[in-house]
N, C-alpha and C positions, 0 to 999 in steps of 0.2 A: 887359768887365770880367772875366768868367769866363775868357776866353781869356788875358787878361793874368795872372791869378792862377795859371793852369796853367803859364804860362811862368816864373813866379817860383819854381815848385817843380821846374823842369827845369834843371839846371845849364848844359847846353850852350845852351839857349834864352836864358838870362839873358845870356850873353856875346854871342850872335848879335843879340839884341834891343837891348841897351843898351851893349854894349862895356865898357870899363874903368870908366866912371862908375857904371853899374848894378851891376857886380860889387862895387865898393867900398861902395856903399850897402847891398847885401844883407848883406855881412859886418858892416857897422856895425849894421844892424837886428837881425840874429840875435843879436848879442852885447850889444845895448844897449836894445832896445825889447821891451816885453812881448809884442807881436804877432809877434816874430821867431822864435819857437821852431819854427815849421813850415818854415822856410827851410832849404835843403839845404847847410849850411855846409861839412861835410867833403868831400862830393863836388864841390862848387863849386870849392873851393880846389885839389883834386886835378886837376880838369879844366882849370882855368885854367893850371896849370903845363904840362899836357899840350898844350893848344891853343897855348900860347906858343911851343912848339917845332915842333909838327906843322901848325898852321894860323895862321901869323903874319899872314895877311890878316884874320883875325878879332880877333886880340889882338897887335898889333904893339908889344910892349914888352919890354925886357930882363928876364930872369928875376929878377935882383937888385933891379931897380926895382919889379917886380911884388910881390916878397916884402916890400919896404920899405913900399910903399903899402898892401898888404893888412894888414900888421902894425899900421900906424898906424890904419887903419879899425877893426881889432879892439880896439885900446887905447882909442880914443875911444868906441867902443860900450860897453865896460865902464864907462868913466867916467860915461857917460850913465845906464847902468843903476844904478850905485852911488848917484848923486845922486837918482834917482827913488825908490829904496828908502829913502834917508836922509830924504827929504821926507815920504814916505807913512808910514813907520814901521810898528810892530806891527799897526796896523789892517788891513794888507794880509792878515794871517792870517784875518781875519774876513770878508774879501770873498767874496761869493757866486760860485759857479761860473758861467761864461758860455762862449760859443763860443771866446773868446780865452783866458780865464783859467780854469785848473783848480787847485783847492787842492792836489791830489795832486802837481802839479809842484813846488810849494813844499815839500811834505813830503819828496819824494825828495831835493831839494837840501839840505834841512835835515839829512837822514840823512848825506849825504856830508860836510857840515860837521862833524857830530859825530864822524865817523871820521877825517877828514883835516885839519880846521882850515882855515887859510888856503890850504893846498895844493890845496883844492878848486878854487880859481881857476885853477890850472895843469892839474890832472887833468881838471877839468870842461870845459876847452876841447875835449877830444876826445870829449865825450859830448853827444848831442842833448839838448835841454831844460835839462840842467844848465848848459851854457854861457850860456844866456839868463837863468836865474834866479839863478845864483851871484853875479854882481855886484849884483843887486837885493837879495838876502838879505844880502850884505855891508854894504850901505847900511842895511838895516833894523836889523841888530844893531850898526851903527856901528863896524865895524872901523876901526882907525887908518888914515887915508887914505894916509900914506907907506908903511905896510906893505902896504896894498891895492895901491898902484902897483907895488911890487916884484913881487908875485905876478902882477899884471895884465900888465906888460911881459914878464916871463919866460914866462908862459903863451901870450901872443900870438905872440911870436917863435918859440917851440917849435912851436906848432900850425901856423902859416902856413909856417914854414921847412921843416918836415918834410914836410907833405902836398904843398906846391907843388913841392918838390925831387924827391920821388918821382914826381909826375906828369910833371915835366919830363924826368926820366931815362927813364921808361917810354914817354914819348911818341915816342921815337926808334924804337920797335919797331912794325912794321906790324901784328902780331897784336893788340897792345894798342889801337891806333887803331881796329881793326875790331870790337873787343869791349868798348868803353867802357861800354855799357849793363850788361853782366854784372858788370863790375868795380865799377861804382857800386852795384849791388844788393848785392854782397858787402861793400862798404865800409859800407853802411847797416846790414846785419845784424851785422857785427862790432862796430860802435859801439853798437848797441842792446843787445847781450848783457849787459854789466855793469850797464846801467841797469835792465833788467828783472829781473836776478838780485837786485840790491839791493832793488828794490821788493817782490818776492815774499817775500824773506827777512824783510823788516820786517813784512809782513802776517802771515806765519806766526808771528813772534815775538809780535806783539800778540794773536793768537788764543790762544797758549799761556798768556799772562798773564791772560786773561779768565776 
């Protein structure tokens, strides 16, 4: 079980272990299930595009089909998250912290909503944690479902299309293929910066008002 969980946090292992099916499930889980926040969405999508062109024996699928299927998984994931939040409602804010759930994740997402409104569902696609909790919070505050779907589809297509296409293009270069690990680490750092910046700014603001 421990080894399996390790593989679920390693993008290349996910594809090697479960192929396209597991790849789609992970994207769905990260964008729709409360437990999915720890999954490597950005790097997984990037590497799937890269492997699609550099190692077709691992992922033998056309890049356009890959983008379509991943986008669909991301859209369905957000719908699942929305309805979970819709059913649970405001009591989710009173839920105690656990290994899976941390109230600060919901707080960070709420801050993004206050600043960006429904666009959080688009911007949040590119930010760890936010992309998991944004659809859930949208359900909690009962955003109109039609409006939610517009942001949901736009965000999914932009997120998947951009990262998978970049991975596919860069996958043609030998240097990139040999340094995937460093690129993934860089991608994680870049996506975490705005998240951490927002969190610490809010903590500072709250201290100033106390």
